[in-house]
C-alpha positions as a Markdown table, in Angstrom:
| # | Residue | x | y | z |
|---|---|---|---|---|
| 1 | Met | 111.7 | -35.3 | 215.4 |
| 2 | Ser | 109.8 | -38.6 | 215.7 |
| 3 | Pro | 108.4 | -40.7 | 218.2 |
| 4 | Thr | 110.5 | -43.6 | 219.3 |
| 5 | Arg | 108.2 | -46.8 | 218.3 |
| 6 | Gln | 108.5 | -49.3 | 221.1 |
| 7 | Pro | 108.7 | -52.8 | 219.5 |
| 8 | Ala | 106.4 | -55.0 | 219.1 |
| 9 | Arg | 105.5 | -57.6 | 221.3 |
| 10 | Pro | 103.3 | -60.7 | 221.5 |
| 11 | Ser | 100.5 | -60.8 | 223.1 |
| 12 | Gly | 98.1 | -63.7 | 224.0 |
| 13 | Arg | 95.6 | -63.3 | 220.6 |
| 14 | Arg | 99.2 | -63.0 | 218.3 |
| 15 | Ser | 101.5 | -66.0 | 219.9 |
| 16 | Ala | 98.3 | -68.4 | 221.0 |
| 17 | Pro | 97.9 | -69.4 | 217.7 |
| 18 | His | 101.5 | -70.2 | 217.1 |
| 19 | Leu | 101.6 | -72.1 | 220.0 |
| 20 | Thr | 98.2 | -74.0 | 219.0 |
| 21 | Glu | 99.3 | -75.0 | 215.7 |
| 22 | Ala | 103.1 | -76.1 | 216.9 |
| 23 | Leu | 101.3 | -78.4 | 219.4 |
| 24 | Thr | 98.9 | -79.4 | 216.3 |
| 25 | Thr | 102.0 | -80.5 | 215.0 |
| 26 | Leu | 103.3 | -82.3 | 217.3 |
| 27 | Ala | 100.6 | -84.3 | 218.4 |
| 28 | Ala | 99.9 | -84.8 | 214.9 |
| 29 | Thr | 103.4 | -86.9 | 214.8 |
| 30 | Gly | 103.1 | -88.5 | 217.9 |
| 31 | Ile | 105.4 | -86.4 | 220.2 |
| 32 | Ile | 102.8 | -85.8 | 222.4 |
| 33 | Ala | 99.8 | -87.7 | 223.6 |
| 34 | Asp | 97.1 | -86.8 | 220.9 |
| 35 | Gln | 94.8 | -84.2 | 223.1 |
| 36 | Pro | 93.0 | -80.9 | 222.6 |
| 37 | Val | 95.9 | -78.5 | 222.2 |
| 38 | Glu | 93.1 | -74.9 | 222.7 |
| 39 | Pro | 93.3 | -75.9 | 226.7 |
| 40 | Leu | 96.9 | -77.7 | 226.4 |
| 41 | Ala | 97.8 | -73.7 | 224.4 |
| 42 | Arg | 96.0 | -71.8 | 226.7 |
| 43 | Leu | 97.8 | -74.0 | 230.2 |
| 44 | Leu | 100.8 | -73.1 | 228.9 |
| 45 | Ser | 100.7 | -69.9 | 227.4 |
| 46 | Gly | 99.2 | -68.5 | 231.2 |
| 47 | Ala | 102.4 | -70.8 | 233.2 |
| 48 | Met | 105.0 | -68.8 | 230.3 |
| 49 | Asn | 103.6 | -65.7 | 231.1 |
| 50 | Glu | 103.5 | -66.4 | 235.0 |
| 51 | Ala | 107.3 | -67.6 | 234.7 |
| 52 | Ala | 108.2 | -64.2 | 232.6 |
| 53 | Leu | 106.8 | -62.0 | 235.3 |
| 54 | Trp | 107.9 | -63.8 | 238.0 |
| 55 | Ile | 111.8 | -63.0 | 236.2 |
| 56 | Ala | 110.2 | -59.8 | 236.0 |
| 57 | Arg | 110.3 | -59.6 | 239.9 |
| 58 | Gly | 113.7 | -61.0 | 240.3 |
| 59 | Gly | 113.1 | -64.4 | 240.0 |
| 60 | Asp | 115.6 | -67.0 | 238.8 |
| 61 | Pro | 115.6 | -67.1 | 234.7 |
| 62 | Gln | 117.1 | -70.6 | 234.4 |
| 63 | Ala | 115.3 | -72.2 | 237.3 |
| 64 | Ala | 112.1 | -71.2 | 235.4 |
| 65 | Glu | 113.9 | -72.6 | 232.2 |
| 66 | Gln | 114.5 | -75.9 | 233.8 |
| 67 | Ala | 110.9 | -76.1 | 235.2 |
| 68 | Leu | 109.4 | -74.9 | 231.4 |
| 69 | Asp | 111.9 | -78.5 | 230.3 |
| 70 | Arg | 111.0 | -80.4 | 233.0 |
| 71 | Leu | 106.9 | -79.8 | 232.4 |
| 72 | Leu | 107.4 | -80.3 | 228.4 |
| 73 | Thr | 109.2 | -83.1 | 228.4 |
| 74 | Gly | 106.5 | -84.7 | 230.7 |
| 75 | Leu | 104.1 | -84.2 | 227.4 |
| 76 | Arg | 105.9 | -86.4 | 225.3 |
| 77 | Thr | 104.8 | -89.9 | 224.2 |
| 78 | Thr | 107.2 | -92.8 | 225.3 |
| 79 | Ala | 106.8 | -94.3 | 222.3 |
């Protein structure tokens, strides 16, 4: 019998380039302000990781989603 293989989980190393790429596109198209995206990607990734841990410990997923929505909405340009 072969061992059960666990699905791969995205790690910071694998997901960070995707987040950086998305933020770069958003900045290039004027959806968010033009800014250094690497630190922004790290900050957002850390916040989302902490939220996931909080939810795993019994935090409210809907409250986390609402907070993330407000955070991301704040990044949008007003143009």
